[in-house]
PyMOL commands that place a pseudoatom at each C-alpha (Angstrom):
pseudoatom trace, name=CA, resn=MET, resi=1, chain=A, elem=C, hetatm=0, pos=[12.072, 23.028, -2.150]
pseudoatom trace, name=CA, resn=GLU, resi=2, chain=A, elem=C, hetatm=0, pos=[8.341, 23.015, -1.473]
pseudoatom trace, name=CA, resn=GLN, resi=3, chain=A, elem=C, hetatm=0, pos=[6.102, 22.255, -4.461]
pseudoatom trace, name=CA, resn=ASN, resi=4, chain=A, elem=C, hetatm=0, pos=[4.463, 25.709, -4.455]
pseudoatom trace, name=CA, resn=GLU, resi=5, chain=A, elem=C, hetatm=0, pos=[7.894, 27.350, -4.379]
pseudoatom trace, name=CA, resn=LYS, resi=6, chain=A, elem=C, hetatm=0, pos=[8.950, 25.233, -7.352]
pseudoatom trace, name=CA, resn=MET, resi=7, chain=A, elem=C, hetatm=0, pos=[5.828, 26.314, -9.229]
pseudoatom trace, name=CA, resn=GLU, resi=8, chain=A, elem=C, hetatm=0, pos=[6.452, 29.974, -8.360]
pseudoatom trace, name=CA, resn=GLN, resi=9, chain=A, elem=C, hetatm=0, pos=[9.997, 29.692, -9.660]
pseudoatom trace, name=CA, resn=LEU, resi=10, chain=A, elem=C, hetatm=0, pos=[8.827, 27.961, -12.834]
pseudoatom trace, name=CA, resn=LEU, resi=11, chain=A, elem=C, hetatm=0, pos=[6.346, 30.781, -13.496]
pseudoatom trace, name=CA, resn=ARG, resi=12, chain=A, elem=C, hetatm=0, pos=[9.102, 33.355, -12.904]
pseudoatom trace, name=CA, resn=ASP, resi=13, chain=A, elem=C, hetatm=0, pos=[11.449, 31.477, -15.201]
pseudoatom trace, name=CA, resn=TYR, resi=14, chain=A, elem=C, hetatm=0, pos=[8.716, 31.422, -17.842]
pseudoatom trace, name=CA, resn=GLY, resi=15, chain=A, elem=C, hetatm=0, pos=[8.284, 35.201, -17.585]
pseudoatom trace, name=CA, resn=TYR, resi=16, chain=A, elem=C, hetatm=0, pos=[4.855, 35.457, -15.950]
pseudoatom trace, name=CA, resn=PRO, resi=17, chain=A, elem=C, hetatm=0, pos=[4.128, 38.870, -14.374]
pseudoatom trace, name=CA, resn=GLU, resi=18, chain=A, elem=C, hetatm=0, pos=[5.107, 38.895, -10.698]
pseudoatom trace, name=CA, resn=GLN, resi=19, chain=A, elem=C, hetatm=0, pos=[1.712, 40.257, -9.587]
pseudoatom trace, name=CA, resn=SER, resi=20, chain=A, elem=C, hetatm=0, pos=[-0.133, 37.308, -11.177]
pseudoatom trace, name=CA, resn=ILE, resi=21, chain=A, elem=C, hetatm=0, pos=[2.054, 34.539, -9.739]
pseudoatom trace, name=CA, resn=PRO, resi=22, chain=A, elem=C, hetatm=0, pos=[0.306, 34.188, -6.324]
pseudoatom trace, name=CA, resn=ARG, resi=23, chain=A, elem=C, hetatm=0, pos=[-3.100, 33.770, -7.989]
pseudoatom trace, name=CA, resn=LEU, resi=24, chain=A, elem=C, hetatm=0, pos=[-1.742, 31.303, -10.528]
pseudoatom trace, name=CA, resn=VAL, resi=25, chain=A, elem=C, hetatm=0, pos=[0.003, 29.230, -7.860]
pseudoatom trace, name=CA, resn=GLN, resi=26, chain=A, elem=C, hetatm=0, pos=[-3.233, 29.123, -5.877]
pseudoatom trace, name=CA, resn=GLU, resi=27, chain=A, elem=C, hetatm=0, pos=[-5.098, 27.840, -8.936]
pseudoatom trace, name=CA, resn=ILE, resi=28, chain=A, elem=C, hetatm=0, pos=[-2.524, 25.183, -9.851]
pseudoatom trace, name=CA, resn=SER, resi=29, chain=A, elem=C, hetatm=0, pos=[-1.547, 24.106, -6.327]
pseudoatom trace, name=CA, resn=SER, resi=30, chain=A, elem=C, hetatm=0, pos=[-3.658, 20.954, -6.506]
pseudoatom trace, name=CA, resn=MET, resi=31, chain=A, elem=C, hetatm=0, pos=[-1.748, 19.728, -9.581]
pseudoatom trace, name=CA, resn=SER, resi=32, chain=A, elem=C, hetatm=0, pos=[1.571, 17.947, -9.552]
pseudoatom trace, name=CA, resn=PHE, resi=33, chain=A, elem=C, hetatm=0, pos=[4.636, 19.951, -10.564]
pseudoatom trace, name=CA, resn=ASP, resi=34, chain=A, elem=C, hetatm=0, pos=[5.259, 17.673, -13.551]
pseudoatom trace, name=CA, resn=LYS, resi=35, chain=A, elem=C, hetatm=0, pos=[1.719, 18.154, -14.828]
pseudoatom trace, name=CA, resn=VAL, resi=36, chain=A, elem=C, hetatm=0, pos=[1.980, 21.936, -14.449]
pseudoatom trace, name=CA, resn=LYS, resi=37, chain=A, elem=C, hetatm=0, pos=[5.289, 21.960, -16.281]
pseudoatom trace, name=CA, resn=LYS, resi=38, chain=A, elem=C, hetatm=0, pos=[3.694, 20.105, -19.203]
pseudoatom trace, name=CA, resn=LEU, resi=39, chain=A, elem=C, hetatm=0, pos=[0.580, 22.294, -19.309]
pseudoatom trace, name=CA, resn=ILE, resi=40, chain=A, elem=C, hetatm=0, pos=[1.897, 25.836, -19.089]
pseudoatom trace, name=CA, resn=LEU, resi=41, chain=A, elem=C, hetatm=0, pos=[3.806, 27.708, -21.744]
pseudoatom trace, name=CA, resn=PRO, resi=42, chain=A, elem=C, hetatm=0, pos=[6.336, 30.478, -21.356]
pseudoatom trace, name=CA, resn=TYR, resi=43, chain=A, elem=C, hetatm=0, pos=[4.428, 33.756, -20.959]
pseudoatom trace, name=CA, resn=ASN, resi=44, chain=A, elem=C, hetatm=0, pos=[6.117, 35.350, -23.963]
pseudoatom trace, name=CA, resn=ASP, resi=45, chain=A, elem=C, hetatm=0, pos=[4.991, 32.470, -26.175]
pseudoatom trace, name=CA, resn=ILE, resi=46, chain=A, elem=C, hetatm=0, pos=[1.390, 33.040, -25.104]
pseudoatom trace, name=CA, resn=THR, resi=47, chain=A, elem=C, hetatm=0, pos=[1.403, 36.823, -25.573]
pseudoatom trace, name=CA, resn=ALA, resi=48, chain=A, elem=C, hetatm=0, pos=[3.677, 37.086, -28.634]
pseudoatom trace, name=CA, resn=ASP, resi=49, chain=A, elem=C, hetatm=0, pos=[0.943, 36.722, -31.247]
pseudoatom trace, name=CA, resn=LYS, resi=50, chain=A, elem=C, hetatm=0, pos=[-1.566, 39.085, -29.587]
pseudoatom trace, name=CA, resn=SER, resi=51, chain=A, elem=C, hetatm=0, pos=[0.214, 42.311, -30.465]
pseudoatom trace, name=CA, resn=SER, resi=52, chain=A, elem=C, hetatm=0, pos=[0.599, 41.395, -34.140]
pseudoatom trace, name=CA, resn=ARG, resi=53, chain=A, elem=C, hetatm=0, pos=[-3.066, 40.600, -34.789]
pseudoatom trace, name=CA, resn=THR, resi=54, chain=A, elem=C, hetatm=0, pos=[-5.041, 43.031, -36.881]
pseudoatom trace, name=CA, resn=GLU, resi=55, chain=A, elem=C, hetatm=0, pos=[-8.686, 42.094, -36.770]
for i in range(1, 55): cmd.bond("trace and resi %d" % i, "trace and resi %d" % (i + 1))
show_as sticks, trace
zoom trace
C-alpha cells in the first residue's frame, strides 16, 4: 500500500471527516507514516471536550 493510502486509511480509522482527509493527507505527505501515527490523535479524542466546555 502506498504511503498516502496508508495515511488516508489511518485518518479514516481515527474518525476524521471524509471531506477533510484529502487536505490533511496533502499537509502530512512529507512526513513518514510512523511519525504521523505518533503525532495525530483519534478525531473523537480531539473534539470530545469541545462540546462540554462552558466559557
